[in-house]
C-alpha positions in Angstrom: 53.7 81.3 -22.9 51.0 83.9 -22.3 47.6 83.2 -23.8 46.1 86.6 -23.2 44.3 87.9 -26.3 46.0 90.8 -28.0 44.1 93.8 -29.4 44.0 93.0 -33.2 43.9 96.7 -34.0 47.0 97.6 -31.9 50.2 98.3 -33.9 52.6 95.4 -34.1 50.1 92.8 -32.8 49.6 89.4 -34.4 46.7 89.2 -36.9 43.9 87.1 -35.3 43.3 85.4 -38.6 46.7 83.7 -38.2 45.4 82.0 -35.1 43.7 78.7 -34.8 39.9 79.2 -34.5 40.9 83.0 -34.6 41.9 82.6 -30.9 44.8 80.3 -30.2 48.3 81.2 -31.3 50.2 78.6 -33.2 53.7 80.1 -32.9 56.3 79.3 -30.2 54.9 75.7 -29.7 57.4 73.6 -27.9 58.3 70.1 -28.9 59.9 67.7 -26.5 60.2 64.7 -28.9 62.6 65.5 -31.8 61.6 62.3 -33.7 57.9 63.3 -34.1 58.4 67.1 -34.4 58.5 67.1 -38.2 55.3 65.0 -38.4 53.3 67.3 -36.1 52.3 70.3 -38.2 50.7 73.2 -36.4 48.9 75.7 -38.6 45.9 78.1 -38.1 43.9 76.1 -40.7 41.5 73.5 -39.3 39.9 72.5 -42.6 41.9 72.1 -45.8 39.0 70.7 -47.9 40.9 67.4 -48.6 43.7 69.0 -50.6 46.1 66.2 -49.3 43.9 63.4 -50.7 45.6 60.9 -53.0 49.0 62.2 -52.1 51.0 59.5 -50.3 52.7 60.6 -47.0 51.3 64.2 -47.4 49.1 63.8 -44.3 51.9 65.0 -42.1 51.7 68.4 -43.7 48.1 68.7 -42.5 47.5 70.6 -39.2 47.6 68.2 -36.3 44.2 69.8 -35.1 42.6 68.9 -38.4 44.0 65.4 -38.3 42.5 65.0 -34.8 39.2 66.2 -36.1 39.3 63.7 -39.0 40.2 60.9 -36.6 37.3 61.8 -34.3 34.9 61.4 -37.3 36.0 57.8 -38.0 33.1 56.1 -36.2 29.9 54.8 -37.8 27.6 57.5 -36.3 30.0 60.5 -36.8 31.3 59.9 -40.4 31.2 63.1 -42.4 30.1 65.4 -39.5 33.1 67.7 -39.8 31.3 70.9 -38.7 30.0 69.2 -35.6 33.4 67.7 -34.8 35.1 71.0 -35.4 32.7 72.7 -33.0 33.4 70.0 -30.4 37.1 70.5 -30.7 36.7 74.2 -30.4 34.7 73.8 -27.2 37.2 71.3 -25.9 40.0 73.8 -26.4 38.0 76.4 -24.4 37.6 73.9 -21.6 41.4 73.1 -21.7 42.3 76.8 -21.4 39.9 77.4 -18.6 41.3 74.4 -16.6 45.0 74.7 -17.3 45.5 78.4 -18.4 47.7 77.0 -21.2 47.5 77.3 -25.0 45.3 74.2 -26.0 47.5 73.7 -29.1 50.5 73.2 -26.8 48.5 70.8 -24.7 47.5 68.8 -27.8 51.1 68.5 -29.0 52.2 67.2 -25.6 49.3 64.8 -25.5 50.3 63.4 -28.9 53.9 63.1 -27.9 53.1 61.3 -24.7 50.6 58.9 -26.4 52.8 57.9 -29.2 54.2 54.3 -28.7 57.9 53.8 -29.4 57.7 50.0 -29.9 55.1 47.5 -31.0 55.0 43.9 -32.1 54.7 42.1 -35.4 54.1 38.4 -36.0 56.7 36.5 -37.9 56.1 33.0 -39.1 58.7 30.3 -38.8 57.4 27.2 -40.4 53.9 26.9 -39.0 54.7 28.8 -35.9 53.7 32.5 -35.4 56.2 34.3 -33.2 55.8 37.9 -31.9 58.7 40.2 -32.5 59.3 43.7 -31.1 60.0 46.4 -33.7 60.6 50.2 -33.5 57.7 52.4 -34.6 58.3 55.0 -37.3 57.7 58.6 -36.3 54.8 59.0 -38.7 53.1 55.9 -37.4 53.7 57.0 -33.8 51.7 60.2 -34.5 48.9 58.2 -36.3 48.7 55.8 -33.3 48.5 58.6 -30.8 45.7 60.3 -32.6 43.9 56.9 -32.9 44.2 56.3 -29.1 43.0 59.8 -28.2 39.9 59.4 -30.5 39.2 55.9 -29.1 39.4 57.3 -25.6 36.9 60.0 -26.4 34.5 57.5 -28.0 34.8 55.1 -25.0 34.1 58.0 -22.6 31.0 59.2 -24.4 29.5 55.9 -25.6 26.3 55.2 -23.7 27.3 57.9 -21.2 26.1 61.3 -20.2 29.6 62.7 -20.7 29.8 65.5 -23.2 32.1 64.9 -26.2 33.9 68.2 -25.7 34.4 67.4 -22.0 35.7 63.9 -22.9 38.1 65.3 -25.5 39.4 67.9 -23.1 40.0 65.3 -20.4 41.8 63.0 -22.8 44.1 65.8 -24.0 44.9 67.2 -20.5 45.5 63.7 -19.2 47.7 62.8 -22.2 49.7 66.0 -21.8 50.3 65.2 -18.2 51.4 61.6 -19.1 48.6 60.3 -16.8 48.6 56.5 -17.1 44.9 56.5 -16.2 44.2 58.3 -19.5 43.1 55.9 -22.2 45.7 57.0 -24.8 48.6 56.8 -22.4 47.4 53.5 -21.0 47.3 52.0 -24.6 50.7 53.3 -25.4 52.1 51.8 -22.2 50.4 48.5 -23.0 51.8 48.3 -26.5 55.3 49.0 -25.2 54.9 46.4 -22.4 53.9 43.7 -24.9 56.8 44.7 -27.2 59.3 44.6 -24.3 58.1 41.0 -23.5 58.7 40.0 -27.2 62.3 41.3 -27.5 
C-alpha cells in the first residue's frame, strides 16, 4: 500500500483529517488473524477523552493506537502523561515509516497479532495440590496481552538506558511485525505458549 501523502486540495483525495495524526491512512489495513480482527479497531482518533470509561468490554471499540498509548502510560513515572506519550508514539511512527517505508498503523497491527499468545496456563487446585493447566486465550485478552508485552518491552529498553523512548517503541513494533523472537513482546508470547504446551 502506498504511503505517499496526497494533496488534500486535489479533487477526490482523502481528507487528511480522516488520517491518524493527520498523516497515516487508516483504511485498507490488512489483518492476518481473523480471531483478533474485531478486537483491533483502527480509527483516526488517538484521544477519546475516556468516553469508554465504566463500559464493560467497550475498550475494543477504542483505537488500537490509543490503547497502546494508554498502556505505555501505565508505569509509576509516566502515569497521566498522555500528551508526552502521544508525541512519543507519533515520533515512533515517523521512525517506522523511514525504516520500513510502510504505513506504521499496518506495522502496529501486525506487531499486535504476532505478540498475542494463543495459550496460557491457569492453576487448578486438587485437594491441597496446585496443578498448572493449559487453556486457550480469548481474542480480547490476546490483544490486551500483546499491548502489555509491547509496553513492557519499551520500558525495559529505556529504563536506566540512553535509548530514546520513540526509538525503543519503533524497534518493538518493527520487531513484532517481523515476528522476531529477539523482540521482547514476541519472546514473551513464545514463552507463555511454551509453558502452556508443557502443561497440556
